[in-house]
C-alpha angles and dihedrals in degrees: 000000000000123000110233088240090063099033123117113214129190124212114200112203145135137189113320099037117154102259097220092046093059101030099047094052092039094053096039094048091049090048087056089054100259121139106235124193132180126226125191142160093274133012093249116113113270126228127228126224118228134165096352095309142072116282136185127322138233129209121250122231102191140008118239089253092056096055120109110194088210090067095060138062099207144000127230125196116192119203138220114137099262100047101056092037091057092043095049089056091056113087092206094053091048092048089051090054091048091053092051090049093049090048092064090233118137114277117190129188131176137196107341091353090097088073085081091053088051090051091047092053091239103130107058108125093001130114113244145155137207144161104313095246092068097043091109091052091056093046092048086055090057101262122143094229119213131190096227135123092245131005122189126191117175093333095314104124121196129178135183112227148329089288087070098048098112091052091043094053093044090054092048089054091049095048094047090053089049089058128205122006126213105234132197113224112271 
């Protein structure tokens, strides 16, 4: 079981990520000592989406194809509408999420981020939450949807919106320190 101050966490994102849903976990996890890296579809910096317009950008450390699940202790998927929609259309990104789920390592998704969990087939028979507008998508994928700030089921962490970020990050830290989770097939 890794301590958060020695953990290595991967954020999977692309253009159109909700700024607060990437920046808040990134900064807070780093402040707790975790090494946090960002993977995307290309190595070019990715732009946030904030208040109906493009925001600032963050640098990308790895492409999806360069990621080895063995090198990381957890995966985090920020939301926004654009980011997870683009990622769920990319076969490599979906396969990466599947590999993390199969590894038993914590996988966290917030807002529209659970769309990637749906695409990866990771929510069937599991409790989860999301931004309310994709509730039906999760339920159609077999999830038992809850209207709660954070829902965890066998190390798969889901959260609703930027209003829940403190609880989301706290749960990520807790799950990382618990280590791998034995998961039934979704």
